[in-house]
N, C-alpha and C positions, 0 to 999 in steps of 0.2 A: 912382801909388807912385813914389817916387826910389829906383831900385833899386843906388842908390851907397853907400847910407847903410846900416845896421844897422835892419832891420825889426822893430818892434815888433805882435805879435800878441795876441788877443783870442781865447781858448780857449772858445767856446760847447758846453756840453755835456760833463760830466767822467765820463762812464762808462767803457768799455773803449775807444773808439776815442779819445776826447777826451785820456783817461792815457796811452796810448800816444805820442799826438802830443807834448804836454807834454814827456813824458819824451826823446823824440827832440829835440825843440829846445833842451831844457835841458842834454843832455848833448854837444852840439855835433856831433851828426849831420846838423844842418842849418846850417850856416855862415849869418853875415851876419845872422840871426834871434833874436828874443827873446822871450820870453812876458812880456808885461807885465800880462796879468791874465787871470782865468778866471771863467764864469758857469755857474751849474746852478740851476734850480729847488730842487733838494736841495741844501740849505747844508752838508749832513754829507758830500758826496761832495767840493765844495770845499774842505772843511776837511780832508777825508781826503788828497786829491791835495796841497795845501799843503804837510802835513804831512810826506809824503815826498820832495817837490820840492827843499826845502832853497835855496829861492831867494827872493829879495825881488819877489814877485808880489802884485798888489791881486785880493782877490775883490771882483768887483763885482756890487753890487745890485740892478741893473736894466738893463734895455736902453737907457733913456735916460741913465744912468751912462756905459755904453759909447759912445754915439754923440757923448756931449759931452767925451769924453776926445782931445782932439786930438793926441797922441801914440800912438796906435793908428793902425795903417796897413791893418791885414787881421783880417779877423774869420774865423774857421776854425770853422763850423758842423758839429755833430757831434750833431743833436737829433733831428728828424724834418723831412718836409715842410710840416707845418701850421706849425711854428715858421717855416721859410723864406718862406711863404706870407703869415705875419703880420708878418713883421718884416724881410724881406729888403729890401723897398724903403725902408724908413726908415734902415736902415744904409747902403745904398748913397747916399741923399739926402744924408747926413751926410758924404759924400765919404770914406768907408771901403771898400775893395776885400773882397770874400768870396772863400773856397774854401769850395763848397758840398758836402758828401755825400750831403744827403738830395734828389739831381736830380729825384726824383719831383715837385716842386713845381712844376719848369719844364715839367712834361709841359702843363701847361693855357697855351693859346696866347695868351690875354689876359695871364696873369702872366708867361709868357716875353716879350711884348714891353714890358710895363712895366719889366721889369728891364734889358733891353737900352736903353730910352730913358734909365732912371738913370744906366747905365753913361756914354752918350754925354754927359749932361747934365753930370754930376760927373766925368767923366774917370778913371773908376775901372773895376776888371776884376771879373769872376766868373770862377773857375776851378771847372771841375767834374774831379776826378780818374776816371781808367778805373774805379776800383773792382775788383770781384774777378773781373775778365774781361781779356783782351786784346783784340786784333783790330780794335779801335775805329779805328785808322789806315787800316785796309783798308776799313771801311765808309765812312769821310769820303771816302777816295781817287776810289770809285767811286760816289759818291752819285746822280751825275747820271745814272748806269747801270744803278741798283739795280732788280731787278724784285720780288723778295720778301726778307725777313727774319722768321726763324724763331727764338725762343729758347726752349728747353726747359730748365727749372731743378728739379732733383731735390734735396730735403733730408729729411733724418729728421724726422717729425712734432713732437718737440720744438721745432724752429728753426720750425716754423710756428704756434706757441702765440700766442695774443692777437691774431693776423690776422683783420679781418673776414670774410674770405673761408674761413678755416678754423673758425669757431667751431662750425658744425653738428657739426664731426667732433671735437671737444676731449675729448668724454666717451666717446669711441667706443674699443672695443679695436681698435687697427690691425694685423694680422699680416702683412699683404703690400702691396707698393706699389700706388696707384692714382692715376689724374690727380684732382688736387685742382679745377682749374680749366684752362679752354681759353677764350681769346678775345682781344681786343686789348689792346696795352699801356695803354690807357687804363683799363680795366676791370682789368686786372692790378693797377696802381698803386692803384687806389683801394681794392682789397680785400686789398691784401698792402702798405701802404705803408712798413713797415719790413722789408720782405724782398725786395722786386725794384727796388732803385734801379738795377739793372744794365738791366734794362729799359728805364727811362726813358732812360736816358742812350744806350742805342743807337739807341730810338727817335726820339730826338732829332737824333743826326746821321745817321740814315739814311733811312726811307722815310715818317716819323712816327709819331705814337703811334695813328692810326687804322688805319694798314695792317701795323704790326709785330705778328706772331702771337707770343702766349705761352702756354705749356703750363707748368703745375706740377704735380709730379709730389711726394707723399709716400710716402718708402719707409723703412719701420722698420729695414732691415739697411743703411741708408746710414749711414757714419759721415762722411762728407763732405759738404759743400755743392757740388753740380753742376751749373754752367753750360756747356750746348752751343747753339752759334748756327751756324744754317745759313741762308747768302746766297748768291741767284742774282742775278747781272746779265750785262750784255752784255761785261762784261769778263772773266767767268769764275764759277764756283763756287767758293764757299769754306765750309769747316767747321772751325770752333773747338769746343774740348772743355777746359774748366777744372774739374778735380776739386780743390776748395780745404780746406783744414783750418781746422776753424772755430777762432776766438780761445779761448785757454783758458778766460776769465773769461766770454765770451758766444758762446754755441754759434750763435746767430742771425748772427753777423757773420764772413765769411771775414776771414781773417787776410792774405790779398792786399789786400783793402779798404784796410786802415789803412797796410799798406807803399806802395801806391799814392798817398794822401794824402801820406805823409811825403816821397816821392820828388816829387811835385807841389809841394810847400813847397821841396824842394831846387833845383827847376828854376827856381823864382819868385827864389829868393835867391843862387844860387851861377851858374847857366848863362848865357853868353855865345853858345854855341853850342848851337842848338836842333837835337835829332836827332829824327826822326821827323814825320808829317803834321799 
């Protein structure tokens, strides 16, 4: 991408996250960037978003239309890991960079390598925001010295609805907290594809998906989405806790995850001085 020009983005997914990102760009909170188009399988969502943005924005009808639009510099993905797996390579091979929120797709080693190859071949970038946690700079800095990484995620049961890993409990009366899942990051992301992108991101920058341990707790008394990260390494042991407020229109999404994506866009469009590892 040419960082000296006004960057044009396509927002894919017009739910809570995509809507907030589009608003941030259109309101000028992200300088040197313009929303050129939006896309969602649910056309009602795109029309609703366009009606409130009050901007000259294209509603794209297909991924093919997006990749054939030579004016798009960056696709902002706010959909799902399966969308990234099915469309990410094609988008990158068309010469368009991507900001990917559904980092769970990259937990597959073969797909990760294909993404890396596409980036090198077309000289494009993939950006993965830190999401609903911090501490990623620390984990990256001590990567070669890491011993163990464990993530404990606690959410109210309603925030886990729809996840394959929670299906057996959906019709149960839950009156006390309990462990829904405990295992590797690979297993966690497959069972909770829309809930645990945090685990995917941390495992990718850390000890890997197989060695990263994940515990998911459902707590009926929890009002926040809580992530605790425990790291042991030769450089020291680290603990991080994030008690995130859910987004007002989507309880499954931590507001911090949206803010992190907006800040990543700002760093792409504006910053010449980079702070952090």
